[in-house]
C-alpha positions as CSV (number, residue, x, y, z in Angstrom):
1,M,-0.1,0.1,-0.2
2,Q,1.2,2.7,-1.2
3,N,2.1,6.2,0.8
4,F,1.0,9.8,0.7
5,I,2.9,12.5,3.6
6,P,1.8,16.0,3.0
7,S,4.1,19.2,4.2
8,S,4.9,19.3,7.8
9,Y,2.5,22.7,7.7
10,M,-1.1,21.9,6.2
11,T,-2.3,25.3,6.0
12,F,-3.5,28.2,3.7
13,A,-0.1,28.9,2.3
14,T,0.6,25.3,1.3
15,V,-2.1,22.8,0.6
16,E,-2.0,23.8,-2.9
17,Q,0.9,22.8,-3.3
18,D,-0.1,19.4,-1.8
19,K,-3.3,19.2,-3.7
20,Q,-1.1,19.3,-7.2
21,R,1.3,16.7,-5.5
22,L,-1.5,14.3,-4.7
23,S,-3.2,14.7,-7.5
24,K,0.1,13.3,-9.4
25,F,0.6,10.5,-6.7
26,L,-3.2,9.5,-7.3
27,G,-2.3,9.5,-11.0
28,H,0.6,6.9,-11.3
29,F,-1.1,4.0,-9.7
30,D,-4.4,2.1,-9.6
31,E,-3.5,0.1,-6.1
32,K,-7.4,0.2,-4.4
33,E,-6.0,1.0,-1.4
34,W,-3.4,4.0,-0.5
35,K,-2.9,5.5,3.2
36,F,-3.0,9.2,3.4
37,D,0.0,10.0,6.6
38,L,-0.2,12.4,8.8
39,S,1.9,11.7,11.7
40,K,5.0,13.5,10.0
41,V,2.0,17.4,10.8
42,N,2.8,19.9,12.9
43,L,0.6,22.3,12.4
44,C,-3.0,21.6,10.5
45,D,-5.7,24.8,9.2
46,S,-8.8,24.5,8.0
47,A,-7.5,24.4,4.2
48,G,-5.5,21.1,5.1
49,I,-9.1,19.2,6.9
50,A,-10.2,21.0,3.2
51,L,-7.1,18.6,1.5
52,L,-8.5,15.6,3.3
53,L,-11.7,16.5,1.8
54,E,-10.5,16.3,-1.8
55,A,-8.1,13.4,-0.6
56,K,-11.4,11.4,0.1
57,R,-13.3,13.0,-3.4
58,L,-10.0,12.4,-5.6
59,S,-9.8,8.6,-4.0
60,K,-13.6,7.9,-5.0
61,A,-13.4,9.3,-8.0
62,K,-10.4,6.7,-9.0
63,K,-12.9,3.7,-7.0
64,S,-9.7,3.2,-4.2
65,H,-10.1,3.6,-0.6
66,C,-7.9,6.0,1.4
67,H,-6.5,5.8,5.0
68,F,-5.6,8.3,6.7
69,V,-3.0,7.1,9.8
70,G,-1.1,9.1,11.9
71,I,-4.3,11.9,12.9
72,S,-2.5,13.5,16.2
73,D,-5.3,14.7,18.9
74,E,-5.2,17.9,17.9
75,M,-6.0,17.3,14.3
76,N,-8.1,15.1,15.4
77,A,-10.3,17.9,17.9
78,L,-10.3,20.1,14.7
79,I,-12.1,17.5,12.1
80,Q,-14.5,17.4,14.6
81,F,-14.6,21.1,15.6
82,C,-15.5,21.4,11.8
83,G,-17.7,18.6,12.1
84,V,-16.7,15.8,9.1
85,E,-15.4,13.2,10.9
86,G,-18.4,11.3,9.7
87,I,-16.7,12.0,6.3
88,L,-12.9,11.3,6.7
89,L,-12.9,9.6,9.6
90,K,-16.3,6.8,8.3
91,D,-14.2,3.0,7.6
92,N,-10.7,4.6,8.3
93,N,-9.9,1.6,9.8
94,C,-6.0,2.1,9.9
């Protein structure tokens, strides 16, 4: 299972570059499952959460499944605050 590793700062300043890297990453393989590794993320804002939602959308379009791994307590709190835990963490068994 391949891993996508975003920038350590998933913010308005970096998310566009990560989105481009993610699109390129997904364009180069046909696996049914992959990991979005968040273990090295030190800072995440709402733009970072939007990137996670985009990862889910792109994954669904490729008929693959994205597993989020390494979610920090702070990021989990932000996901819950934004009200998207049902979308992002549903069936996230990694």
